[in-house]
N, C-alpha and C positions, 0 to 999 in steps of 0.2 A: 647621306648614309646615316649620320648621327641622328637626324630628325626622324628618319624611318625607324631606327632602333628605339628612340624615345617613344614614338607613337605605338609601336608594338608592345613595349613594356607597359605603357599606360593602359592599353587595352587588356593586357594580361592581369594587371593589378585590379582592374574593375571586375574581371572574371573571378579573381581570388576573393575579393570582398563579397561578391555575390554568393559564392560557394560557402564562404565562412558564415555569412548571415543565415543561409539556408541550413547549414549544419547546426547552428544554435537553435533555430526554430524546430528542426526535426528532433533534436535532443530533448527540447522542452516537451514536445508532444509525446515522445516515447516515455519519458519519465512520468508525465501526468497520467499515462495509461498503464504502464507496467512497473513503475517505481515502487520501492518498498518504503512505506511511510515511517517505518521504524529506523531507517538508515539515515546517515548524515549526508550532507551535500557532496562531500568528497567520496564517500562510498558509492553513491548513486552515479557520480561522474565516472568512477571506475567501472561500474556496471554497464554504463552506456558504451564505454570503449570495449568492454568484454563482449557485448552483444554484437559488435562489429559496425554499427551504424555510425557512431561518433568517430571510430577509428578510420572508417572509409572516407568520411568527410575530411578528416585531418590529413590523410594521405593525398587526396585530391588537391587540397589547399596547399599542402607542402610542395607538391610537384609543380603546380602552376606558379607558386611563389618562387621556387628555385629557377625556373625558366625565366621569369620576369627579372630576377636579380642578375642572371647571367647576360641577358640581352640589354638591360638598361645601362646607359653610359653615365647616369646621374646617381650620385651617392644617396640622395634622399629617397629615390625610388628603390634602391637596393635595401636601405634600412626599412622602408615600408614593407617590402616583400618579406623581410625577416619577422617584422612585428605582427603582421596580420595573423599567421597561424597561432602565435602566442595569445593574441587578443581573442581569437575564437575559443581557445580552451578556457580563458578567463571568463568569457561570456557564458559558456556552457555552465561553468561552476556558479556563476552569479544567478542564472535563471533556475537552477535546480531547486532551491528552497521554495520558490513560487510554484513550480510544477508539483512538488510534493504537497503543498497546501491545497492545490486544486484537486489532487487525488483524494486528500483527506476529506474534502467536502462531499465526496460520494459515499462516505461511510455514515452509518446511523449511530446515534447515542443510545438507542434502545434496540434490542433484537427485533427483527421483523420476520414473522413466519410466512407472510405473503400478503399481497394487496387484498383489501376487503372484498373487492369485486370478484376475486378469484375463489373466495371461500363460499362455496355453495352449500347445499344441505347434506352432503355426504358425510359419513362418519369421520373421514380424515379431515374434512373442512371444519367440522364441529370441534375436533380435537385441536386443530390449529388455532381456532378462536379462543379456546380455553387456555392454550399455552400462551397466546398473545396477551390475554388479560393477566396471566400470572407474571409475564415479563414486565408488563406495565405497572404492576403493583409495587415495584421496588426501583430504586435508583441504581443504575449500572455504572461500570467503570470500563474504560477502553473504547475502542471504535469497532463497530460491527459491520461486516460486509455481507454479501449474500451467501457465503459458504455455509452449508449445513444441510440438514434433512428434516422432513416432516412425515408423520405417519399417524396411525390411529392411537399410538402410545404416547406421542408427544412431539416436540419440535426442539431441535438444537441449532445453535448458531455459534460460530467462532468469532473471537475478537482479538484485536492486536493492541499493544500498548506502545505509546510514544514517550512514556516517562516511567520512572521506577515507582511502582505502586504495589502495596501489599494487597493483592486481589482477594485472598480469602478473608483477611480481616475486614476489608470493605464490605463483603457480602455477609459476614457474620453480623455486622452492625445493621446493615440495610434490611436484611431479612427479619431480624428481631424487631426492628422499628415498625415493619409492615405487618407484624403479627404471625410471621412464620416461626415454626419450631424446628430447631436443629436436631436431626436424628443421627447424623453421621458427620464426623469432622476429624480430618487427619492432616498430615503435612502437605498434601497436594490436592485434596478434593473435599467437598462437603455436600451434604444433602439436607434439605429442609422440607417440611410438609405443612399444609394448611388447607382445610376445607376440601379434602379429597384430591388435592393437587400436590405435586412434588416439584422441587426445584433442585438442580444439581449444577455445580461448577467444578471444573478441573483446570489446573494451570498446566499449560503445555511444556513449560520449561522444567517441570519436575516429574511429569508422569508420561508414560507412553499411552497415547490415545489415538485411536484410528481416525478421529475427526481432526486431529491436529495437523496431520500431513507434515510439511516442513516448517510449520510455525514454531518459532523459538520464543518470541516475546508476546505472550498472550495466553489465550485459553479457550475453553468452550463452555457455554451454558446450555442447560436443557431444562425444559418445563413440560410436565405431562401428568398423566394419571398417577396417583400414589401407589397403584398396583403395578406400575411399570418402572423400569430402570433406564437411566439415560444412556443413549447409545455412545455418548462421549466417554463414558467411564470404561466400558468394555469388560469390566470384571464382575458385573452383577449376575 
């Protein structure tokens, strides 16, 4: 009878370990896909539990570990059953920074209005190419994803920050060094012009902007014809 209980407990512990490892892997994949690169490892671990995936894995591991602890006649097995759920949570926390770094690699250092092969001869495509050249004329700050819009007036892209940076001061210097002339500059946005093109940037933590969405740490840049206004500013 004792041998049977030991065998059952050992089998349950193997199941617990398997679920725990799977839980860590799933948490890594979820964070690499949906994580917030501006968040800390602890914040993203909490987000994983809030989303339900990590919490479900922990519940399954906990239940299986509890049964193994009740069935097992050996102290080391009972201690292992208690330790495995805790080790799973520690493992999730440990892999979170790597998952966030993987997601960060999907961002661009320069705004991208679209792949060159998608930019045909249409007016919108020509405008996108002009906007892209304007973006590439200066050094940018932050990390750019694919969020934004393009049209015959110009192209805007949002960016996020992973560290504290004075965004407007960065662009004041970068634009001036690239030959752009500042024509508007206030506490949360600026506009510069050069050779028939305009560039605008707004910080989402200080201004209401339709392109910001729920973005807190970051902003939106826009480049287009100097006869148009950036969609990110919304007040032109």
